[in-house]
Every structure is written in C-alpha cells, then in structure tokens.
Backbone as ProteinMPNN parsed JSONL, in Angstrom:
{"seq_chain_A": "MTKLLTPHDENELMMLRSLLEAEGITYHIQNEHFGGLYPGLNIFAQNERVILVDESDYDRARVVACDFLKAMERTSQGRPEKGSLSTIRRPGYFPRNTDTGA", "coords_chain_A": {"N_chain_A": [[4.822, -197.962, 70.344], [5.745, -201.432, 70.396], [6.872, -203.994, 72.584], [9.377, -206.11, 71.476], [11.513, -207.952, 72.142], [13.923, -208.802, 74.734], [17.269, -208.705, 74.443], [19.875, -211.132, 75.2], [22.559, -210.435, 75.459], [25.115, -208.041, 74.473], [26.097, -208.715, 71.934], [24.013, -210.204, 70.767], [22.108, -208.199, 70.662], [23.29, -206.433, 68.811], [23.285, -208.029, 66.478], [20.522, -208.468, 66.088], [19.657, -205.826, 65.703], [20.927, -205.277, 63.276], [19.675, -207.152, 61.577], [16.992, -206.266, 61.678], [17.254, -203.718, 60.573], [18.088, -204.44, 58.002], [15.763, -205.557, 57.025], [14.198, -203.364, 56.854], [12.68, -202.554, 59.022], [11.261, -200.483, 61.4], [12.61, -199.58, 64.5], [13.261, -199.196, 68.047], [15.608, -198.846, 70.645], [15.245, -199.307, 73.93], [16.787, -197.808, 76.715], [19.247, -197.683, 75.457], [21.64, -196.105, 75.566], [22.202, -196.019, 78.219], [24.23, -197.299, 79.754], [26.458, -195.781, 79.153], [26.378, -193.528, 80.705], [27.654, -193.531, 83.161], [30.982, -193.943, 84.405], [33.094, -196.91, 84.408], [32.404, -200.425, 84.927], [30.265, -201.901, 82.53], [27.571, -203.496, 83.095], [25.594, -205.689, 81.567], [23.21, -207.007, 82.337], [22.185, -205.397, 84.338], [21.693, -203.115, 82.999], [19.491, -203.378, 81.261], [18.481, -203.756, 77.935], [15.792, -203.102, 75.72], [14.105, -204.123, 72.861], [12.018, -202.328, 70.855], [9.339, -202.209, 68.557], [7.434, -200.82, 65.801], [3.913, -201.179, 65.906], [2.726, -201.917, 63.524], [4.768, -203.247, 62.224], [5.279, -205.405, 63.794], [4.664, -208.211, 63.419], [6.326, -208.985, 61.247], [8.83, -208.37, 62.357], [8.868, -210.114, 64.507], [9.018, -212.601, 63.226], [11.568, -212.372, 62.036], [13.179, -212.128, 64.349], [12.61, -214.572, 65.657], [13.548, -216.456, 63.771], [16.273, -215.836, 63.814], [16.937, -216.412, 66.526], [16.36, -219.16, 66.607], [18.283, -220.116, 64.809], [20.597, -219.467, 66.222], [20.277, -221.124, 68.42], [20.458, -223.656, 67.243], [23.149, -223.658, 66.364], [24.463, -223.43, 68.805], [23.995, -225.865, 69.905], [25.692, -227.47, 68.642], [25.024, -228.376, 66.152], [25.522, -227.317, 63.248], [23.909, -225.217, 60.872], [22.901, -226.177, 57.582], [25.173, -225.314, 55.116], [26.534, -223.521, 56.655], [29.621, -222.213, 57.997], [32.284, -224.205, 59.171], [34.976, -225.715, 61.033], [36.938, -228.22, 59.637], [38.573, -231.13, 60.507], [41.054, -233.717, 60.249], [40.499, -237.0, 61.605], [41.946, -237.538, 64.761], [43.761, -235.506, 64.468], [45.771, -232.982, 65.761], [46.494, -229.615, 66.296], [49.816, -228.388, 65.853], [52.038, -226.926, 68.188], [53.574, -224.103, 67.358], [54.929, -222.131, 68.544], [57.86, -220.592, 69.424], [58.685, -219.407, 71.677], [60.084, -217.105, 71.568]], "CA_chain_A": [[5.702, -199.051, 69.988], [5.47, -202.673, 71.101], [8.074, -204.724, 72.972], [9.674, -207.298, 70.692], [12.219, -208.845, 73.046], [15.072, -208.297, 75.468], [18.413, -209.545, 74.086], [20.649, -211.674, 76.317], [23.837, -209.748, 75.576], [25.382, -206.987, 73.497], [26.247, -209.312, 70.602], [22.678, -210.521, 70.265], [21.48, -206.912, 70.358], [23.858, -205.917, 67.553], [22.808, -208.854, 65.369], [19.094, -208.188, 65.871], [19.562, -204.487, 65.104], [21.336, -205.402, 61.878], [18.629, -207.869, 60.844], [15.815, -205.396, 61.565], [17.584, -202.676, 59.596], [18.115, -205.057, 56.673], [14.376, -205.786, 56.613], [13.504, -202.078, 56.787], [11.732, -202.492, 60.144], [11.541, -199.396, 62.324], [12.747, -200.072, 65.87], [13.855, -198.312, 69.041], [16.218, -199.593, 71.739], [15.035, -198.638, 75.212], [18.002, -197.819, 77.551], [20.377, -197.944, 74.571], [22.856, -195.404, 75.974], [22.236, -195.894, 79.677], [25.515, -197.734, 80.288], [27.469, -194.772, 78.905], [26.22, -192.384, 81.595], [28.552, -193.62, 84.303], [32.218, -194.677, 84.105], [33.248, -198.189, 85.09], [31.889, -201.606, 84.252], [28.936, -201.859, 81.927], [26.979, -204.798, 83.342], [24.442, -205.72, 80.672], [21.985, -207.436, 83.03], [21.655, -204.273, 85.11], [21.346, -202.067, 82.044], [18.695, -204.143, 80.3], [17.984, -203.101, 76.727], [14.557, -203.688, 75.209], [13.863, -203.75, 71.469], [10.633, -201.96, 70.593], [9.052, -202.03, 67.129], [6.106, -200.301, 65.502], [2.885, -202.22, 65.923], [2.474, -202.365, 62.148], [5.883, -204.1, 61.818], [5.527, -206.405, 64.831], [4.634, -209.584, 62.902], [7.552, -209.212, 60.471], [9.958, -208.335, 63.29], [8.802, -211.346, 65.3], [9.528, -213.676, 62.37], [13.008, -212.157, 61.917], [13.793, -212.445, 65.639], [12.469, -216.019, 65.904], [14.47, -217.152, 62.879], [17.63, -215.612, 64.334], [17.113, -217.142, 67.775], [16.405, -220.594, 66.284], [19.589, -220.38, 64.21], [21.57, -219.414, 67.31], [20.074, -222.317, 69.238], [20.998, -224.797, 66.493], [24.612, -223.619, 66.365], [24.954, -223.642, 70.164], [23.854, -227.287, 70.196], [26.705, -228.193, 67.884], [24.5, -228.822, 64.864], [25.483, -226.155, 62.372], [22.925, -225.192, 59.796], [23.46, -226.532, 56.29], [25.737, -224.159, 54.424], [27.288, -222.666, 57.566], [31.041, -222.497, 58.031], [32.814, -224.903, 60.335], [36.337, -226.186, 60.828], [36.983, -229.661, 59.408], [39.895, -231.674, 60.795], [41.191, -235.166, 60.138], [40.418, -237.676, 62.894], [43.227, -237.674, 65.441], [44.637, -234.381, 64.155], [45.871, -231.92, 66.761], [47.393, -228.578, 65.791], [51.132, -228.343, 66.489], [52.422, -225.659, 68.79], [54.716, -223.573, 66.61], [55.475, -221.012, 69.314], [59.238, -220.86, 69.826], [58.93, -218.726, 72.938], [60.951, -215.939, 71.352]], "C_chain_A": [[5.429, -200.24, 70.909], [6.778, -203.387, 71.408], [8.214, -205.971, 72.112], [10.368, -208.323, 71.575], [13.337, -208.119, 73.759], [16.253, -209.209, 75.141], [19.187, -209.993, 75.322], [21.96, -210.94, 76.527], [23.997, -208.739, 74.436], [25.509, -207.534, 72.08], [24.897, -209.628, 69.977], [21.936, -209.244, 69.879], [21.982, -206.373, 69.022], [23.353, -206.703, 66.352], [21.342, -208.565, 65.058], [18.891, -206.81, 65.257], [19.875, -204.556, 63.611], [20.259, -206.082, 61.036], [17.378, -207.001, 60.659], [16.054, -204.287, 60.548], [17.562, -203.23, 58.178], [16.711, -205.295, 56.135], [13.58, -204.488, 56.508], [12.463, -201.901, 57.888], [12.174, -201.386, 61.103], [11.567, -199.938, 63.744], [13.327, -198.974, 66.758], [14.419, -199.185, 70.149], [16.036, -198.78, 73.019], [16.281, -198.857, 76.073], [19.265, -198.046, 76.725], [21.675, -197.323, 75.074], [22.999, -195.294, 77.48], [23.587, -196.254, 80.262], [26.617, -196.719, 80.088], [27.375, -193.57, 79.824], [27.251, -192.361, 82.711], [29.809, -194.385, 83.916], [32.258, -196.0, 84.867], [32.672, -199.318, 84.268], [30.491, -201.371, 83.7], [28.343, -203.253, 82.053], [25.648, -204.854, 82.616], [23.156, -206.073, 81.405], [21.366, -206.297, 83.836], [21.234, -203.111, 84.228], [20.545, -202.679, 80.905], [18.202, -203.287, 79.141], [16.743, -203.84, 76.256], [14.374, -203.197, 73.78], [12.365, -203.525, 71.297], [10.458, -201.761, 69.095], [7.665, -201.422, 66.974], [5.113, -201.455, 65.463], [2.614, -202.77, 64.526], [3.564, -203.316, 61.64], [6.107, -205.277, 62.763], [5.593, -207.826, 64.274], [5.896, -209.91, 62.106], [8.771, -209.278, 61.391], [10.014, -209.606, 64.129], [9.355, -212.529, 64.508], [11.052, -213.573, 62.254], [13.709, -212.571, 63.214], [13.731, -213.94, 65.935], [13.42, -216.824, 65.043], [15.912, -217.027, 63.379], [17.87, -216.436, 65.597], [17.155, -218.652, 67.549], [17.754, -220.967, 65.677], [20.683, -220.374, 65.274], [21.474, -220.661, 68.184], [20.665, -223.55, 68.556], [22.521, -224.811, 66.546], [25.168, -223.836, 67.762], [24.84, -225.109, 70.573], [24.839, -228.126, 69.399], [26.22, -228.746, 66.567], [24.43, -227.62, 63.938], [24.461, -226.322, 61.254], [23.61, -225.544, 58.482], [23.942, -225.264, 55.589], [26.519, -223.248, 55.34], [28.751, -223.105, 57.588], [31.403, -223.246, 59.303], [34.216, -225.367, 60.003], [36.312, -227.702, 60.698], [38.414, -230.124, 59.645], [39.884, -233.177, 60.59], [41.02, -235.785, 61.52], [41.807, -237.846, 63.5], [44.191, -236.534, 65.179], [44.6, -233.361, 65.291], [46.839, -230.878, 66.234], [48.718, -228.591, 66.556], [51.354, -226.968, 67.075], [53.682, -225.188, 68.08], [55.343, -222.39, 67.322], [56.875, -221.374, 69.798], [59.592, -220.183, 71.145], [59.779, -217.493, 72.801], [60.18, -214.659, 71.436]], "O_chain_A": [[4.953, -200.085, 72.034], [7.694, -203.387, 70.584], [7.296, -206.787, 72.025], [9.873, -209.437, 71.743], [13.663, -206.976, 73.439], [16.242, -210.378, 75.525], [19.163, -209.328, 76.358], [22.429, -210.83, 77.66], [23.136, -208.609, 73.566], [25.075, -206.887, 71.126], [24.667, -209.352, 68.799], [21.218, -209.217, 68.879], [21.192, -205.911, 68.198], [23.027, -206.117, 65.32], [20.966, -208.433, 63.893], [18.042, -206.642, 64.381], [19.173, -203.966, 62.789], [19.964, -205.648, 59.922], [16.775, -207.01, 59.585], [15.17, -203.957, 59.758], [17.077, -202.573, 57.258], [16.491, -205.24, 54.925], [12.414, -204.508, 56.116], [11.48, -201.182, 57.708], [13.318, -201.363, 61.557], [10.663, -200.667, 64.152], [13.819, -197.957, 66.271], [13.786, -200.16, 70.553], [16.606, -197.698, 73.166], [16.78, -199.979, 76.153], [20.257, -198.554, 77.249], [22.72, -197.97, 75.011], [23.844, -194.541, 77.964], [24.053, -195.581, 81.181], [27.629, -196.777, 80.786], [28.212, -192.671, 79.739], [27.671, -191.292, 83.154], [29.729, -195.37, 83.182], [31.539, -196.182, 85.85], [32.474, -199.186, 83.06], [29.653, -200.725, 84.329], [28.588, -204.107, 81.2], [24.694, -204.169, 82.985], [22.109, -205.49, 81.12], [20.147, -206.245, 83.996], [20.501, -202.225, 84.666], [20.882, -202.516, 79.732], [17.591, -202.237, 79.337], [16.655, -205.062, 76.38], [14.475, -202.0, 73.513], [11.554, -204.413, 71.559], [11.335, -201.203, 68.435], [6.832, -201.493, 67.878], [5.441, -202.563, 65.039], [2.308, -203.951, 64.367], [3.318, -204.106, 60.728], [7.029, -206.065, 62.556], [6.501, -208.576, 64.631], [6.473, -210.986, 62.269], [9.637, -210.136, 61.224], [11.097, -210.111, 64.424], [10.076, -213.362, 65.055], [11.749, -214.582, 62.362], [14.714, -213.281, 63.18], [14.707, -214.512, 66.418], [14.038, -217.774, 65.524], [16.671, -217.996, 63.367], [18.905, -217.09, 65.718], [17.906, -219.354, 68.226], [18.308, -222.019, 65.996], [21.599, -221.195, 65.225], [22.492, -221.187, 68.633], [21.294, -224.386, 69.205], [23.121, -225.866, 66.75], [26.262, -224.384, 67.895], [25.526, -225.544, 71.497], [24.82, -229.355, 69.475], [26.934, -229.513, 65.921], [23.39, -226.968, 63.85], [24.201, -227.425, 60.772], [24.788, -225.236, 58.298], [23.215, -224.277, 55.485], [27.121, -222.283, 54.868], [29.071, -224.24, 57.235], [30.885, -222.951, 60.38], [34.606, -225.409, 58.836], [35.737, -228.393, 61.539], [39.355, -229.584, 59.062], [38.851, -233.831, 60.736], [41.365, -235.15, 62.517], [42.74, -238.257, 62.81], [45.337, -236.588, 65.626], [43.529, -232.934, 65.725], [47.919, -231.237, 65.763], [48.732, -228.783, 67.772], [50.908, -225.964, 66.519], [54.736, -225.813, 68.194], [56.203, -221.714, 66.757], [57.047, -222.363, 70.51], [60.691, -220.374, 71.666], [60.161, -216.888, 73.803], [60.754, -213.582, 71.278]]}, "name": "protein", "num_of_chains": 1, "seq": "MTKLLTPHDENELMMLRSLLEAEGITYHIQNEHFGGLYPGLNIFAQNERVILVDESDYDRARVVACDFLKAMERTSQGRPEKGSLSTIRRPGYFPRNTDTGA"}
C-alpha cells in the first residue's frame, strides 16, 4: 500500500474515508485504533493517522483527496462553492435574544 496523506483532524479523516468508500477505493488507516488503547485524552497530533491506498487506486484516490482539500480550502476562505449552503441575512440584521432566563 502507498501513503495517500495524513489528515489534519478526526473530521477530515472521517470525510476522506467516506469519499474513498463512495468511490470504491480500497484503503487502510494506519494507527486507526491507537488512541483507544489508553484511557484519557486522545490527542490527534500524537496519534497520527495515515491513509494508505492500493498502488493501483492511488491516482483515483489522489484526485478524490485533492478535490476534497480544495473544496475545504475554498470554504475556509469564506468563498463558498456555487450550490453550497450558506446563511443569508438582511444587511443590519442581528438575531434577537429570545432567552427569558427561565
């Protein structure tokens, strides 16, 4: 198997796993269950997961991963992709606090 990439966090890992499964790409997560061996905090940076794919699927997996990472980069820069969901508010509109404290 060939190293595809190392996700930044657990959410990115879950999304990439889902995308690879949807494309029918065989993968393996190195250190997938390591954080469950010991009780306490699961610090992702110290329990680095690595996504490995079959060499025959590497090119397809790379395209899937690159597309996902580019989409994440676009949304983090505040420029949502066309067709993505966002909240639209009137200019000067601020939500009212309806909490009565009860």
